[in-house]
C-alpha positions as MATLAB code, in Angstrom:
seq = 'MGKNARVTDNSAGPHLPPYAELVLELVDRIPPGRVMTYGDVAEYLGEGGPRQVGRVMALYGGSVAWWRVVRADGALLPGHEQRALAAYRQEATPLRGRAEDSPRVDLRQARWDGQ';
ca = [
       0.149   -0.109    0.045;
       1.120    3.918   -0.406;
       3.627    4.984    1.781;
       1.781    8.468    2.661;
       0.977    8.826    6.137;
      -2.840    9.493    6.945;
      -2.731   13.140    8.506;
      -6.056   13.690   10.458;
      -4.253   16.456   13.021;
      -4.594   20.115   11.414;
      -1.199   20.996   12.590;
       0.346   17.983   11.753;
       0.511   18.954    7.971;
      -1.645   18.955    4.480;
      -5.096   17.306    4.924;
      -6.025   14.480    2.936;
      -8.702   14.881   -0.135;
     -12.108   14.714    1.508;
     -13.118   11.597   -0.877;
      -9.755   10.120    0.684;
     -10.890   10.806    4.176;
     -14.243    9.467    3.844;
     -12.744    5.961    2.421;
     -10.341    5.974    5.157;
     -13.070    6.725    7.875;
     -15.019    3.375    6.453;
     -12.312    1.255    5.960;
     -11.236    2.109    9.930;
     -14.673    0.564   10.676;
     -14.377   -2.379    8.959;
     -14.633   -5.251   11.463;
     -11.554   -7.702   12.209;
     -12.219  -10.796    9.938;
     -14.604   -9.056    7.722;
     -14.205   -6.865    4.194;
     -15.606   -4.574    1.604;
     -14.854   -4.549   -1.899;
     -13.929   -1.238   -3.685;
     -17.059   -1.107   -5.260;
     -18.829   -1.490   -2.091;
     -16.918    0.937   -0.167;
     -18.191    3.876   -3.097;
     -21.505    2.516   -3.162;
     -21.451    3.155    1.185;
     -20.217    6.441    0.295;
     -22.986    7.167   -2.560;
     -19.613    8.603   -4.797;
     -16.947    7.648   -6.819;
     -16.078    3.936   -7.948;
     -14.256    1.089   -7.578;
     -10.878    2.403   -9.277;
     -11.400    5.789   -7.042;
     -11.206    3.965   -4.063;
      -8.603    1.832   -5.117;
      -6.410    4.871   -5.763;
      -6.869    6.237   -2.441;
      -6.019    2.877   -0.865;
      -2.856    3.017   -2.951;
      -1.976    6.413   -1.799;
      -3.181    6.835    1.694;
      -4.028    2.814    2.583;
      -0.833    1.807    4.016;
      -2.309    3.504    7.987;
      -5.646    1.331    7.747;
      -6.519   -2.241    7.957;
      -6.015   -1.980    3.748;
      -6.649   -5.958    3.371;
      -9.890   -5.510    4.165;
     -11.016   -3.804    1.141;
     -10.549   -6.437   -1.714;
     -11.286   -6.726   -5.454;
     -14.780   -8.013   -6.524;
     -13.627  -11.736   -6.974;
     -11.911  -11.810   -3.462;
      -8.519  -11.893   -4.986;
      -6.022  -11.019   -2.414;
      -3.423   -7.627   -3.634;
      -1.028   -8.575   -6.169;
       2.223   -7.645   -4.387;
       0.788   -8.072   -0.979;
      -0.520  -11.322   -1.236;
       2.054  -12.721    1.687;
       0.815   -9.655    3.929;
      -2.826   -9.761    3.588;
      -3.021  -13.619    3.809;
      -1.259  -13.103    7.594;
      -4.123  -11.084    8.315;
      -6.805  -12.805    7.436;
      -5.677  -15.812    9.239;
      -4.896  -13.566   12.376;
      -8.698  -12.204   12.108;
     -10.119  -15.568   11.086;
     -11.415  -14.099    7.786;
     -13.045  -16.904    6.013;
     -11.072  -17.482    2.806;
     -11.431  -19.936    0.010;
      -9.321  -22.165   -1.875;
      -6.205  -23.804   -0.680;
      -3.148  -21.325    0.802;
      -0.715  -22.800   -1.876;
      -3.396  -22.368   -4.498;
      -4.118  -18.504   -4.351;
      -6.468  -18.111   -1.871;
      -9.309  -15.851   -2.018;
     -11.507  -14.155    0.070;
     -15.061  -15.661    0.518;
     -16.951  -12.867    0.058;
     -20.126  -14.587    0.856;
     -19.194  -15.065    4.592;
     -16.844  -12.503    5.204;
     -18.247   -9.644    3.067;
     -19.592   -6.342    5.734;
     -22.271   -3.934    4.588;
     -21.637   -1.327    6.973;
     -23.997   -1.888    9.758;
];
């Protein structure tokens, strides 16, 4: 994920774009063991789309539980598979498929609706 730190204190430096703040605040609310897709996040917020959410996560998502935002097919984030898999195991996130064969998040069980 992005190396930029999330800035929330007025005295700490520049603010994040408003949409980025909304995305990161929602990601902070996703419970351990649950996930939302990029599209779910955009739909919940009522603005943007999966690509905009993905851009926010790529630039600013390093300070939140980025592994809780997944692709629509549940596939692990390319380049971050091992870190994501370790987090999913620690949080008991439902997965499908074997770890050796590119597991995916089981969206039927793990998807969070924001409630």
